N, CA and C atoms as an extended XYZ file, in Angstrom:
561
Properties=species:S:1:pos:R:3:atomname:S:1:resname:S:1:resid:I:1 pbc="F F F"
N        94.166      -32.855       29.516 N   MET     1
C        93.408      -31.617       29.660 CA  MET     1
C        91.924      -31.851       29.375 C   MET     1
N        91.602      -32.815       28.524 N   LYS     2
C        90.210      -33.088       28.200 CA  LYS     2
C        89.468      -33.672       29.399 C   LYS     2
N        90.180      -34.322       30.321 N   ARG     3
C        89.525      -34.923       31.474 CA  ARG     3
C        88.857      -33.894       32.364 C   ARG     3
N        89.445      -32.724       32.514 N   PHE     4
C        88.873      -31.705       33.394 CA  PHE     4
C        87.476      -31.283       32.942 C   PHE     4
N        87.261      -30.914       31.647 N   PRO     5
C        85.891      -30.559       31.248 CA  PRO     5
C        84.924      -31.731       31.387 C   PRO     5
N        85.412      -32.975       31.106 N   ASP     6
C        84.537      -34.131       31.252 CA  ASP     6
C        84.149      -34.336       32.707 C   ASP     6
N        85.117      -34.197       33.619 N   SER     7
C        84.797      -34.377       35.034 CA  SER     7
C        83.932      -33.226       35.538 C   SER     7
N        84.133      -32.039       35.009 N   LEU     8
C        83.305      -30.900       35.376 CA  LEU     8
C        81.863      -31.135       34.911 C   LEU     8
N        81.699      -31.631       33.702 N   ALA     9
C        80.357      -31.929       33.184 CA  ALA     9
C        79.701      -33.019       34.019 C   ALA     9
N        80.457      -34.048       34.378 N   ALA    10
C        79.907      -35.126       35.209 CA  ALA    10
C        79.490      -34.579       36.574 C   ALA    10
N        80.303      -33.702       37.143 N   ALA    11
C        79.962      -33.106       38.438 CA  ALA    11
C        78.688      -32.277       38.326 C   ALA    11
N        78.540      -31.538       37.234 N   TYR    12
C        77.336      -30.727       37.024 CA  TYR    12
C        76.111      -31.627       36.944 C   TYR    12
N        76.212      -32.709       36.162 N   VAL    13
C        75.081      -33.620       36.007 CA  VAL    13
C        74.694      -34.206       37.371 C   VAL    13
N        75.671      -34.606       38.147 N   MET    14
C        75.381      -35.163       39.467 CA  MET    14
C        74.726      -34.113       40.362 C   MET    14
N        75.212      -32.887       40.302 N   ALA    15
C        74.617      -31.819       41.114 CA  ALA    15
C        73.168      -31.590       40.708 C   ALA    15
N        72.898      -31.600       39.410 N   VAL    16
C        71.538      -31.412       38.911 CA  VAL    16
C        70.648      -32.542       39.416 C   VAL    16
N        71.147      -33.763       39.342 N   ILE    17
C        70.360      -34.908       39.784 CA  ILE    17
C        70.080      -34.827       41.280 C   ILE    17
N        71.101      -34.488       42.056 N   VAL    18
C        70.926      -34.372       43.509 CA  VAL    18
C        69.931      -33.262       43.833 C   VAL    18
N        70.082      -32.102       43.192 N   LEU    19
C        69.163      -30.986       43.459 CA  LEU    19
C        67.747      -31.337       43.050 C   LEU    19
N        67.594      -31.972       41.895 N   ALA    20
C        66.256      -32.358       41.437 CA  ALA    20
C        65.643      -33.364       42.396 C   ALA    20
N        66.436      -34.312       42.851 N   GLY    21
C        65.949      -35.304       43.814 CA  GLY    21
C        65.561      -34.666       45.129 C   GLY    21
N        66.394      -33.759       45.623 N   ASN    22
C        66.079      -33.071       46.880 CA  ASN    22
C        64.823      -32.240       46.749 C   ASN    22
N        64.643      -31.576       45.613 N   SER    23
C        63.449      -30.758       45.396 CA  SER    23
C        62.207      -31.625       45.363 C   SER    23
N        62.298      -32.779       44.713 N   ALA    24
C        61.145      -33.672       44.640 CA  ALA    24
C        60.787      -34.183       46.030 C   ALA    24
N        61.789      -34.524       46.840 N   VAL    25
C        61.534      -34.981       48.204 CA  VAL    25
C        60.907      -33.859       49.013 C   VAL    25
N        61.467      -32.645       48.915 N   ALA    26
C        60.930      -31.510       49.662 CA  ALA    26
C        59.492      -31.239       49.262 C   ALA    26
N        59.205      -31.314       47.964 N   ALA    27
C        57.848      -31.058       47.494 CA  ALA    27
C        56.890      -32.118       48.016 C   ALA    27
N        57.319      -33.389       48.013 N   SER    28
C        56.419      -34.437       48.486 CA  SER    28
C        56.198      -34.332       49.987 C   SER    28
N        57.193      -33.841       50.742 N   GLU    29
C        57.033      -33.681       52.178 CA  GLU    29
C        56.079      -32.540       52.505 C   GLU    29
N        55.930      -31.574       51.609 N   LYS    30
C        55.071      -30.420       51.875 CA  LYS    30
C        53.616      -30.702       51.558 C   LYS    30
N        53.318      -31.786       50.865 N   GLN    31
C        51.940      -32.078       50.508 CA  GLN    31
C        51.170      -32.460       51.762 C   GLN    31
N        49.908      -32.080       51.782 N   THR    32
C        49.053      -32.467       52.890 CA  THR    32
C        48.138      -33.578       52.415 C   THR    32
N        47.588      -34.329       53.347 N   SER    33
C        46.692      -35.406       52.960 CA  SER    33
C        45.348      -34.851       52.513 C   SER    33
N        44.984      -33.672       52.946 N   ASP    34
C        43.737      -33.037       52.558 CA  ASP    34
C        44.050      -31.823       51.693 C   ASP    34
N        43.750      -31.897       50.372 N   PRO    35
C        44.078      -30.774       49.499 CA  PRO    35
C        43.441      -29.462       49.927 C   PRO    35
N        42.335      -29.511       50.642 N   ALA    36
C        41.678      -28.284       51.086 CA  ALA    36
C        42.516      -27.549       52.126 C   ALA    36
N        43.429      -28.260       52.791 N   GLN    37
C        44.278      -27.635       53.792 CA  GLN    37
C        45.484      -26.942       53.177 C   GLN    37
N        45.740      -27.162       51.924 N   SER    38
C        46.899      -26.562       51.266 CA  SER    38
C        46.674      -25.070       51.106 C   SER    38
N        47.640      -24.273       51.560 N   THR    39
C        47.488      -22.821       51.503 CA  THR    39
C        48.074      -22.234       50.245 C   THR    39
N        48.898      -23.004       49.524 N   GLY    40
C        49.541      -22.471       48.328 CA  GLY    40
C        50.753      -21.632       48.651 C   GLY    40
N        51.084      -21.483       49.926 N   GLU    41
C        52.252      -20.698       50.318 CA  GLU    41
C        53.410      -21.645       50.575 C   GLU    41
N        54.154      -21.939       49.522 N   SER    42
C        55.227      -22.913       49.618 CA  SER    42
C        56.536      -22.285       50.013 C   SER    42
N        56.655      -20.988       49.917 N   GLY    43
C        57.910      -20.320       50.238 CA  GLY    43
C        58.759      -20.129       49.009 C   GLY    43
N        59.790      -19.297       49.111 N   PRO    44
C        60.591      -18.941       47.959 CA  PRO    44
C        61.455      -20.066       47.428 C   PRO    44
N        61.804      -21.101       48.265 N   ASP    45
C        62.636      -22.123       47.685 CA  ASP    45
C        61.872      -23.348       47.255 C   ASP    45
N        60.570      -23.254       47.222 N   ALA    46
C        59.802      -24.364       46.680 CA  ALA    46
C        59.957      -24.348       45.166 C   ALA    46
N        60.228      -25.510       44.616 N   THR    47
C        60.326      -25.589       43.156 CA  THR    47
C        58.945      -25.825       42.589 C   THR    47
N        58.850      -25.919       41.318 N   ALA    48
C        57.565      -26.066       40.650 CA  ALA    48
C        57.143      -27.522       40.534 C   ALA    48
N        57.658      -28.396       41.362 N   GLN    49
C        57.377      -29.818       41.227 CA  GLN    49
C        55.886      -30.123       41.307 C   GLN    49
N        55.174      -29.610       42.347 N   ASP    50
C        53.762      -29.925       42.471 CA  ASP    50
C        52.966      -29.342       41.319 C   ASP    50
N        53.170      -28.079       41.031 N   ALA    51
C        52.411      -27.421       39.977 CA  ALA    51
C        52.807      -27.924       38.599 C   ALA    51
N        54.013      -28.455       38.471 N   SER    52
C        54.467      -28.895       37.159 CA  SER    52
C        53.711      -30.117       36.684 C   SER    52
N        52.958      -30.751       37.541 N   GLN    53
C        52.236      -31.948       37.150 CA  GLN    53
C        50.864      -31.620       36.560 C   GLN    53
N        50.531      -30.356       36.442 N   LYS    54
C        49.252      -29.954       35.876 CA  LYS    54
C        49.146      -30.368       34.421 C   LYS    54
N        47.926      -30.615       33.995 N   GLU    55
C        47.705      -30.885       32.591 CA  GLU    55
C        47.254      -29.594       31.930 C   GLU    55
N        47.810      -29.293       30.748 N   PRO    56
C        47.412      -28.071       30.067 CA  PRO    56
C        45.933      -28.100       29.698 C   PRO    56
N        45.288      -26.943       29.763 N   LYS    57
C        43.892      -26.831       29.362 CA  LYS    57
C        43.801      -26.945       27.840 C   LYS    57
N        42.944      -27.811       27.364 N   GLY    58
C        42.701      -27.912       25.932 CA  GLY    58
C        43.890      -28.432       25.145 C   GLY    58
N        44.866      -29.000       25.806 N   GLY    59
C        46.037      -29.512       25.092 CA  GLY    59
C        46.332      -30.917       25.533 C   GLY    59
N        47.466      -31.401       25.147 N   THR    60
C        47.874      -32.733       25.558 CA  THR    60
C        48.529      -32.642       26.924 C   THR    60
N        48.473      -33.716       27.697 N   PRO    61
C        49.102      -33.679       29.015 CA  PRO    61
C        50.585      -33.349       28.903 C   PRO    61
N        51.065      -32.586       29.849 N   GLY    62
C        52.475      -32.231       29.835 CA  GLY    62
C        52.896      -31.729       31.195 C   GLY    62
N        54.172      -31.484       31.322 N   LYS    63
C        54.707      -30.942       32.572 CA  LYS    63
C        55.004      -29.472       32.346 C   LYS    63
N        54.624      -28.674       33.317 N   LEU    64
C        54.858      -27.239       33.250 CA  LEU    64
C        55.576      -26.797       34.509 C   LEU    64
N        56.560      -25.977       34.349 N   ASN    65
C        57.288      -25.422       35.485 CA  ASN    65
C        56.603      -24.118       35.885 C   ASN    65
N        55.614      -24.253       36.754 N   VAL    66
C        54.855      -23.101       37.221 CA  VAL    66
C        54.931      -23.041       38.745 C   VAL    66
N        54.673      -21.858       39.295 N   ASP    67
C        54.669      -21.718       40.743 CA  ASP    67
C        53.311      -22.154       41.307 C   ASP    67
N        53.112      -21.965       42.587 N   SER    68
C        51.888      -22.409       43.251 CA  SER    68
C        50.637      -21.696       42.735 C   SER    68
N        50.819      -20.568       42.061 N   GLN    69
C        49.690      -19.838       41.494 CA  GLN    69
C        49.537      -20.098       40.000 C   GLN    69
N        50.341      -21.004       39.459 N   GLY    70
C        50.247      -21.351       38.041 CA  GLY    70
C        51.021      -20.429       37.123 C   GLY    70
N        51.863      -19.569       37.683 N   ILE    71
C        52.622      -18.601       36.877 CA  ILE    71
C        53.908      -19.248       36.365 C   ILE    71
N        54.147      -19.100       35.081 N   VAL    72
C        55.318      -19.677       34.419 CA  VAL    72
C        56.428      -18.631       34.319 C   VAL    72
N        57.644      -19.079       34.107 N   LEU    73
C        58.815      -18.211       33.928 CA  LEU    73
C        59.058      -17.282       35.117 C   LEU    73
N        58.625      -17.716       36.289 N   LYS    74
C        58.800      -16.925       37.521 CA  LYS    74
C        58.251      -15.498       37.364 C   LYS    74
N        57.261      -15.355       36.478 N   GLY    75
C        56.621      -14.060       36.280 CA  GLY    75
C        57.308      -13.158       35.267 C   GLY    75
N        58.329      -13.656       34.587 N   TYR    76
C        58.989      -12.846       33.561 CA  TYR    76
C        58.190      -12.909       32.265 C   TYR    76
N        58.240      -11.835       31.513 N   ASP    77
C        57.498      -11.654       30.271 CA  ASP    77
C        58.147      -12.464       29.149 C   ASP    77
N        57.448      -13.488       28.656 N   ALA    78
C        57.987      -14.346       27.593 CA  ALA    78
C        58.269      -13.561       26.316 C   ALA    78
N        57.436      -12.612       25.988 N   VAL    79
C        57.604      -11.833       24.761 CA  VAL    79
C        58.831      -10.926       24.851 C   VAL    79
N        59.126      -10.411       26.031 N   ALA    80
C        60.294       -9.536       26.216 CA  ALA    80
C        61.597      -10.254       25.875 C   ALA    80
N        61.667      -11.540       26.131 N   TYR    81
C        62.865      -12.294       25.765 CA  TYR    81
C        63.137      -12.162       24.264 C   TYR    81
N        62.080      -12.132       23.467 N   PHE    82
C        62.209      -12.010       22.012 CA  PHE    82
C        62.419      -10.563       21.591 C   PHE    82
N        61.580       -9.659       22.091 N   LYS    83
C        61.604       -8.259       21.656 CA  LYS    83
C        62.759       -7.454       22.235 C   LYS    83
N        63.038       -7.641       23.518 N   GLN    84
C        64.061       -6.843       24.177 CA  GLN    84
C        65.363       -7.597       24.400 C   GLN    84
N        65.317       -8.904       24.200 N   GLY    85
C        66.516       -9.705       24.351 CA  GLY    85
C        67.015       -9.821       25.777 C   GLY    85
N        66.104       -9.651       26.728 N   LYS    86
C        66.495       -9.756       28.134 CA  LYS    86
C        65.257      -10.076       28.963 C   LYS    86
N        65.470      -10.577       30.187 N   PRO    87
C        64.311      -10.845       31.044 CA  PRO    87
C        63.734       -9.540       31.587 C   PRO    87
N        62.419       -9.438       31.521 N   VAL    88
C        61.707       -8.274       32.052 CA  VAL    88
C        60.562       -8.825       32.886 C   VAL    88
N        60.473       -8.379       34.121 N   LYS    89
C        59.424       -8.858       35.021 CA  LYS    89
C        58.059       -8.427       34.489 C   LYS    89
N        57.113       -9.370       34.497 N   GLY    90
C        55.761       -9.074       34.050 CA  GLY    90
C        54.938       -8.429       35.142 C   GLY    90
N        53.862       -7.799       34.727 N   ASN    91
C        52.928       -7.126       35.621 CA  ASN    91
C        51.769       -8.089       35.906 C   ASN    91
N        51.496       -8.412       37.157 N   PRO    92
C        50.400       -9.337       37.477 CA  PRO    92
C        49.039       -8.885       36.953 C   PRO    92
N        48.882       -7.603       36.653 N   ALA    93
C        47.613       -7.101       36.126 CA  ALA    93
C        47.475       -7.363       34.624 C   ALA    93
N        48.577       -7.775       33.975 N   ILE    94
C        48.550       -8.033       32.526 CA  ILE    94
C        48.934       -9.495       32.330 C   ILE    94
N        47.936      -10.350       32.139 N   GLU    95
C        48.203      -11.783       32.074 CA  GLU    95
C        47.389      -12.465       30.987 C   GLU    95
N        47.865      -13.648       30.607 N   SER    96
C        47.155      -14.534       29.687 CA  SER    96
C        47.373      -15.966       30.147 C   SER    96
N        46.415      -16.810       29.840 N   ALA    97
C        46.546      -18.230       30.142 CA  ALA    97
C        46.812      -18.976       28.840 C   ALA    97
N        47.713      -19.951       28.931 N   TYR    98
C        48.018      -20.793       27.767 CA  TYR    98
C        48.459      -22.161       28.260 C   TYR    98
N        47.780      -23.183       27.807 N   GLN    99
C        48.084      -24.572       28.124 CA  GLN    99
C        48.306      -24.819       29.615 C   GLN    99
N        47.434      -24.250       30.431 N   GLY   100
C        47.479      -24.516       31.859 CA  GLY   100
C        48.425      -23.637       32.650 C   GLY   100
N        49.080      -22.685       32.015 N   ALA   101
C        49.999      -21.791       32.712 CA  ALA   101
C        49.522      -20.347       32.551 C   ALA   101
N        49.849      -19.524       33.547 N   THR   102
C        49.556      -18.102       33.476 CA  THR   102
C        50.843      -17.371       33.127 C   THR   102
N        50.779      -16.557       32.083 N   TYR   103
C        51.906      -15.745       31.625 CA  TYR   103
C        51.653      -14.306       32.025 C   TYR   103
N        52.682      -13.640       32.542 N   LEU   104
C        52.597      -12.226       32.900 CA  LEU   104
C        53.375      -11.417       31.873 C   LEU   104
N        52.931      -10.187       31.638 N   PHE   105
C        53.555       -9.338       30.619 CA  PHE   105
C        53.859       -7.952       31.165 C   PHE   105
N        54.911       -7.358       30.635 N   ALA   106
C        55.323       -6.019       31.038 CA  ALA   106
C        54.467       -4.941       30.384 C   ALA   106
N        53.801       -5.288       29.271 N   SER   107
C        52.981       -4.300       28.562 CA  SER   107
C        51.792       -4.980       27.889 C   SER   107
N        50.793       -4.175       27.597 N   SER   108
C        49.622       -4.677       26.874 CA  SER   108
C        50.002       -5.103       25.461 C   SER   108
N        50.967       -4.415       24.877 N   ALA   109
C        51.422       -4.777       23.526 CA  ALA   109
C        52.036       -6.174       23.518 C   ALA   109
N        52.833       -6.486       24.544 N   ASN   110
C        53.420       -7.826       24.620 CA  ASN   110
C        52.331       -8.883       24.816 C   ASN   110
N        51.338       -8.569       25.631 N   LYS   111
C        50.221       -9.496       25.828 CA  LYS   111
C        49.486       -9.730       24.510 C   LYS   111
N        49.261       -8.670       23.761 N   ALA   112
C        48.563       -8.799       22.473 CA  ALA   112
C        49.368       -9.672       21.507 C   ALA   112
N        50.696       -9.477       21.470 N   ASP   113
C        51.537      -10.317       20.613 CA  ASP   113
C        51.446      -11.778       21.035 C   ASP   113
N        51.507      -12.016       22.328 N   PHE   114
C        51.421      -13.381       22.844 CA  PHE   114
C        50.073      -14.000       22.500 C   PHE   114
N        49.004      -13.251       22.707 N   ASP   115
C        47.667      -13.782       22.465 CA  ASP   115
C        47.456      -14.150       20.990 C   ASP   115
N        48.138      -13.463       20.079 N   LYS   116
C        48.049      -13.797       18.647 CA  LYS   116
C        48.731      -15.113       18.333 C   LYS   116
N        49.897      -15.363       18.943 N   GLU   117
C        50.696      -16.553       18.655 CA  GLU   117
C        51.363      -17.101       19.928 C   GLU   117
N        50.586      -17.643       20.840 N   PRO   118
C        51.188      -18.084       22.103 CA  PRO   118
C        52.261      -19.165       21.932 C   PRO   118
N        52.072      -20.071       20.998 N   ALA   119
C        53.054      -21.152       20.795 CA  ALA   119
C        54.414      -20.600       20.368 C   ALA   119
N        54.411      -19.447       19.708 N   LYS   120
C        55.665      -18.831       19.271 CA  LYS   120
C        56.500      -18.369       20.468 C   LYS   120
N        55.844      -17.902       21.510 N   TYR   121
C        56.544      -17.301       22.645 CA  TYR   121
C        56.707      -18.229       23.852 C   TYR   121
N        55.923      -19.291       23.918 N   ALA   122
C        55.994      -20.195       25.069 CA  ALA   122
C        57.379      -20.843       25.121 C   ALA   122
N        57.958      -20.939       26.317 N   PRO   123
C        59.291      -21.546       26.443 CA  PRO   123
C        59.252      -23.042       26.138 C   PRO   123
N        60.333      -23.529       25.607 N   GLN   124
C        60.463      -24.948       25.315 CA  GLN   124
C        60.565      -25.744       26.612 C   GLN   124
N        60.193      -27.006       26.548 N   TYR   125
C        60.330      -27.952       27.652 CA  TYR   125
C        59.616      -27.488       28.919 C   TYR   125
N        58.445      -26.873       28.725 N   GLY   126
C        57.621      -26.495       29.862 CA  GLY   126
C        58.257      -25.493       30.801 C   GLY   126
N        59.261      -24.757       30.327 N   ALA   127
C        60.003      -23.747       31.106 CA  ALA   127
C        60.949      -24.380       32.124 C   ALA   127
N        61.247      -25.668       31.962 N   PHE   128
C        62.303      -26.287       32.761 CA  PHE   128
C        63.636      -25.985       32.090 C   PHE   128
N        64.732      -26.180       32.831 N   CYS   129
C        66.072      -25.940       32.303 CA  CYS   129
C        66.314      -26.816       31.076 C   CYS   129
N        66.598      -26.188       29.949 N   SER   130
C        66.818      -26.917       28.705 CA  SER   130
C        67.998      -27.871       28.811 C   SER   130
N        69.069      -27.439       29.472 N   TYR   131
C        70.229      -28.317       29.606 CA  TYR   131
C        69.930      -29.472       30.564 C   TYR   131
N        69.108      -29.221       31.562 N   GLY   132
C        68.665      -30.305       32.434 CA  GLY   132
C        67.918      -31.364       31.636 C   GLY   132
N        67.055      -30.930       30.709 N   VAL   133
C        66.317      -31.871       29.865 CA  VAL   133
C        67.292      -32.654       28.980 C   VAL   133
N        68.344      -31.985       28.478 N   VAL   134
C        69.375      -32.692       27.721 CA  VAL   134
C        69.941      -33.825       28.574 C   VAL   134
N        70.138      -33.564       29.867 N   MET   135
C        70.706      -34.544       30.793 CA  MET   135
C        69.662      -35.522       31.326 C   MET   135
N        68.401      -35.307       30.959 N   GLY   136
C        67.352      -36.244       31.361 CA  GLY   136
C        66.693      -35.952       32.694 C   GLY   136
N        66.813      -34.716       33.195 N   VAL   137
C        66.194      -34.346       34.470 CA  VAL   137
C        65.437      -33.027       34.323 C   VAL   137
N        64.444      -32.839       35.175 N   LEU   138
C        63.679      -31.594       35.193 CA  LEU   138
C        64.221      -30.712       36.307 C   LEU   138
N        64.737      -29.553       35.934 N   VAL   139
C        65.351      -28.634       36.888 CA  VAL   139
C        64.689      -27.266       36.747 C   VAL   139
N        64.408      -26.651       37.889 N   ASP   140
C        63.809      -25.327       37.933 CA  ASP   140
C        64.898      -24.277       37.735 C   ASP   140
N        64.837      -23.478       36.672 N   PRO   141
C        65.852      -22.435       36.466 CA  PRO   141
C        65.851      -21.406       37.594 C   PRO   141
N        67.052      -20.922       37.936 N   THR   142
C        67.174      -19.908       38.984 CA  THR   142
C        67.629      -18.554       38.444 C   THR   142
N        68.178      -18.524       37.236 N   ASP   143
C        68.702      -17.284       36.658 CA  ASP   143
C        67.871      -16.903       35.432 C   ASP   143
N        66.996      -15.899       35.551 N   PRO   144
C        66.157      -15.523       34.402 CA  PRO   144
C        66.966      -15.021       33.211 C   PRO   144
N        68.232      -14.651       33.432 N   GLY   145
C        69.087      -14.189       32.336 CA  GLY   145
C        69.765      -15.319       31.579 C   GLY   145
N        69.567      -16.548       32.013 N   ALA   146
C        70.156      -17.707       31.335 CA  ALA   146
C        69.143      -18.229       30.320 C   ALA   146
N        69.164      -17.649       29.136 N   PHE   147
C        68.188      -18.008       28.099 CA  PHE   147
C        68.810      -17.835       26.722 C   PHE   147
N        68.150      -18.428       25.749 N   ALA   148
C        68.525      -18.228       24.346 CA  ALA   148
C        67.249      -18.238       23.518 C   ALA   148
N        67.187      -17.330       22.566 N   VAL   149
C        66.153      -17.394       21.546 CA  VAL   149
C        66.881      -17.900       20.312 C   VAL   149
N        66.549      -19.112       19.909 N   TYR   150
C        67.265      -19.780       18.823 CA  TYR   150
C        66.256      -20.350       17.842 C   TYR   150
N        66.402      -19.974       16.595 N   LYS   151
C        65.487      -20.417       15.534 CA  LYS   151
C        64.035      -20.160       15.922 C   LYS   151
N        63.814      -18.983       16.516 N   GLY   152
C        62.462      -18.558       16.847 CA  GLY   152
C        61.843      -19.214       18.062 C   GLY   152
N        62.655      -19.887       18.893 N   LYS   153
C        62.123      -20.543       20.086 CA  LYS   153
C        62.902      -20.096       21.317 C   LYS   153
N        62.194      -20.057       22.452 N   LEU   154
C        62.788      -19.640       23.715 CA  LEU   154
C        63.234      -20.854       24.521 C   LEU   154
N        64.516      -20.862       24.881 N   TYR   155
C        65.091      -21.908       25.723 CA  TYR   155
C        65.607      -21.246       26.993 C   TYR   155
N        65.163      -21.720       28.141 N   VAL   156
C        65.666      -21.202       29.406 CA  VAL   156
C        66.547      -22.272       30.052 C   VAL   156
N        67.543      -21.822       30.795 N   CYS   157
C        68.431      -22.740       31.501 CA  CYS   157
C        68.511      -22.340       32.970 C   CYS   157
N        69.009      -23.253       33.772 N   GLY   158
C        69.071      -23.043       35.211 CA  GLY   158
C        69.984      -21.916       35.625 C   GLY   158
N        71.112      -21.780       34.922 N   ASN   159
C        72.093      -20.749       35.251 CA  ASN   159
C        72.984      -20.521       34.029 C   ASN   159
N        73.927      -19.613       34.151 N   GLN   160
C        74.782      -19.267       33.003 CA  GLN   160
C        75.669      -20.439       32.578 C   GLN   160
N        76.132      -21.241       33.536 N   GLY   161
C        76.949      -22.401       33.194 CA  GLY   161
C        76.173      -23.409       32.365 C   GLY   161
N        74.935      -23.678       32.766 N   ALA   162
C        74.086      -24.601       32.021 CA  ALA   162
C        73.794      -24.036       30.628 C   ALA   162
N        73.572      -22.720       30.550 N   MET   163
C        73.311      -22.105       29.238 CA  MET   163
C        74.533      -22.234       28.341 C   MET   163
N        75.712      -22.022       28.888 N   LYS   164
C        76.941      -22.150       28.108 CA  LYS   164
C        77.077      -23.576       27.566 C   LYS   164
N        76.835      -24.556       28.418 N   ASP   165
C        76.903      -25.953       27.990 CA  ASP   165
C        75.834      -26.252       26.945 C   ASP   165
N        74.631      -25.725       27.138 N   PHE   166
C        73.544      -25.950       26.192 CA  PHE   166
C        73.898      -25.371       24.817 C   PHE   166
N        74.470      -24.164       24.815 N   LYS   167
C        74.812      -23.498       23.555 CA  LYS   167
C        76.054      -24.085       22.879 C   LYS   167
N        76.870      -24.853       23.627 N   SER   168
C        78.129      -25.360       23.074 CA  SER   168
C        77.907      -26.214       21.831 C   SER   168
N        76.804      -26.938       21.771 N   ASP   169
C        76.419      -27.708       20.585 CA  ASP   169
C        74.901      -27.690       20.547 C   ASP   169
N        74.360      -26.510       20.337 N   ILE   170
C        72.930      -26.275       20.544 CA  ILE   170
C        72.033      -27.178       19.701 C   ILE   170
N        72.383      -27.407       18.438 N   ASP   171
C        71.520      -28.247       17.599 CA  ASP   171
C        71.473      -29.685       18.121 C   ASP   171
N        72.614      -30.255       18.464 N   ALA   172
C        72.649      -31.621       19.009 CA  ALA   172
C        71.957      -31.668       20.365 C   ALA   172
N        72.147      -30.629       21.174 N   ASN   173
C        71.506      -30.595       22.484 CA  ASN   173
C        69.988      -30.495       22.367 C   ASN   173
N        69.512      -29.716       21.428 N   ILE   174
C        68.061      -29.610       21.211 CA  ILE   174
C        67.511      -30.954       20.754 C   ILE   174
N        68.215      -31.604       19.858 N   GLU   175
C        67.776      -32.914       19.372 CA  GLU   175
C        67.681      -33.909       20.530 C   GLU   175
N        68.698      -33.934       21.378 N   LYS   176
C        68.704      -34.841       22.525 CA  LYS   176
C        67.616      -34.452       23.529 C   LYS   176
N        67.464      -33.155       23.777 N   ALA   177
C        66.432      -32.688       24.709 CA  ALA   177
C        65.031      -33.044       24.202 C   ALA   177
N        64.813      -32.924       22.904 N   ASP   178
C        63.504      -33.272       22.338 CA  ASP   178
C        63.161      -34.738       22.616 C   ASP   178
N        64.134      -35.611       22.451 N   VAL   179
C        63.930      -37.041       22.728 CA  VAL   179
C        63.676      -37.242       24.223 C   VAL   179
N        64.521      -36.642       25.054 N   ASN   180
C        64.363      -36.783       26.507 CA  ASN   180
C        63.034      -36.202       26.984 C   ASN   180
N        62.617      -35.082       26.401 N   TRP   181
C        61.363      -34.443       26.814 CA  TRP   181
C        60.188      -35.384       26.611 C   TRP   181
N        60.185      -36.096       25.479 N   ARG   182
C        59.096      -37.046       25.237 CA  ARG   182
C        59.107      -38.141       26.311 C   ARG   182
N        60.279      -38.574       26.733 N   GLN   183
C        60.379      -39.594       27.771 CA  GLN   183
C        59.987      -39.033       29.139 C   GLN   183
N        60.428      -37.823       29.431 N   LEU   184
C        60.138      -37.212       30.727 CA  LEU   184
C        58.660      -36.873       30.904 C   LEU   184
N        57.969      -36.655       29.800 N   THR   185
C        56.556      -36.263       29.869 CA  THR   185
C        55.611      -37.395       29.486 C   THR   185
N        56.165      -38.572       29.248 N   ALA   186
C        55.316      -39.720       28.897 CA  ALA   186
C        54.438      -40.083       30.086 C   ALA   186
N        53.184      -40.448       29.811 N   PRO   187
C        52.277      -40.806       30.914 CA  PRO   187
C        52.719      -42.055       31.646 C   PRO   187
């Protein structure tokens, strides 16, 4: 009976690797030789691969999962994950910049909270799937409801299955993800 969960986990890891590889290929195929010709309109299934290579302003180099306009968390309000315990779409008119990413907020109060302590609300692992980082790959989350606020930090995952796996041994997974993150973001 133990073989089934192990084979299921192996299948998930392979799917993540294949999807990440396909996304990287698709992103590299969309690049133009002249950056001035880039329109920034990548379409809804473009992942954050190109934008994720940005270096944070005033910080250390890192990878960020942002869209073509530099927006993180697919426009969901980072503070709402903490205050309301659920994803809430941010308002493009209420924004803040932090470490090279633009954060959108549902309210001015959430923006004010973020501006006081941005590091408290910023998602771990550059807003890539936390379980993907555990597995050593960068994956763009697709389900904004797949998240956990644990020990005062926001972890997002690609989907509910990945979140379940991430939470199954969250402390060990965070420890492993922290090590992998340093490797994945090394220059």
